[in-house]
C-alpha positions, 0 to 999 in steps of 0.5 A: 500500500502506498499513500499520497501526501497533501500539504505534508499530511498523509491522506488516509481513508479513516482514523478511529479512536476507542472512546471506551474499551468496554461494551454493553454487549459481549460479541464473540470474536470482537475485533478490539477484544472488548469482552476481555478488557477492563472498563476504560474511557478516553480523557477528552484532554488526552485525546485533544493532545493526541489529535493536535500532534497527529493532525500535523501529519495525517488527514483521514477522510473520516474520523470514527469514534468506536469502542467498546461502545462509545455511548458508555462514555460519561461525556461523549459531547466533550470528546466530540468537541475536541475532535471537531476542534482538532480539524483532523477530518471534516467528517466525524462518525460514531459506530454503535450497537444502538442500545444507548444511542436512542436516549443520548442527549441532543448534544451528541447528535448535533456534533455528528456527521455520520452514525453506523449502527451495527444490528447484531442478530445475536443481540437484536435492537428492537425496531422501535429503537431503530426507528427512534435513532433514525428519527433523531438522525434525520432531525439533526442531519446525521447520515445513518447506516444500519449494518445487519450482521448475522455472522462474524469472522474468527480473528483470534487463533486458538494458538499463535501462528506457527510459521513466519510464512503464515504470519506474512500471509495473514498480514498480506491479505488483511484489510484492517491495515488499510481501513482500521487505523487507530490513535490510542493513548499517545500512539498510532496503530495500523489496526485496532488489535496491537493495543489489546492483544498482549493485555488479553493474552498476558496470563497465557503468554507471560513472556509476550513482549509489549505489542502496543509499543512494538507495533505502533508509532509514538506521537512523540517521534521527532520526525513523525511524518517520515516515521508514520509514512514508513510504518503505513507502507511497511511490507513486514507483518506486525508482531501482533499478526502472529496472534491474529487471523486478520481477515483470513479466518473462517466465518461463523454465526454471530454469537454472544459470550456468556456473562462473567459472574462476579466471585462471591 
């Protein structure tokens, strides 16, 4: 993949940030591993600083607020305000399962351009809720896309990929590295997986290196544009790819994981 520059900024399709890492659903094979992560919400001030540095070298077509479930954030309007103020992208979008979006304050809808509503057959949103969200999007001029999802692609392998050839093949075929760029806690990632895979696998693989640092670019890099462009155009797989099937995994019916009961 090769990228174009405009006014010393790399042009990309999209950039996202995890507004939260936790979610009100527990989708099997969740790409950012939300069911297995502790609750966390981004600080608007920290995100503002990340976007200030990144906006000097990157120009995505759309900026996406994802999760987890973004509507679990305690102050989503404040997050949207810092995204708008950054000037990073003219289009601001949120991706949600919809259960909390229907009752969100008008201040959220007023700050959005787009909303992607993921309708999961394993946890279907009632039709009246979709109608309510549609009405609110129409009223505030938000472009709504409803994506019906009845299956998922297995993304986490049962064991690390055994050969370098397998890892290279996964990386070569994976579309996440073009469509799921992520800014998270002071670092830029080629996809949503590196910040969280090591966290989830730490107990099973105690000697796993810090994939979050190894497979990312720090926004403190002195020559961020050069470093970022080389990272985006790399041909070598990420270390995280050994623990990921990318877009090469088999398709299975969508499902929810059982709730974890607290110990008594």
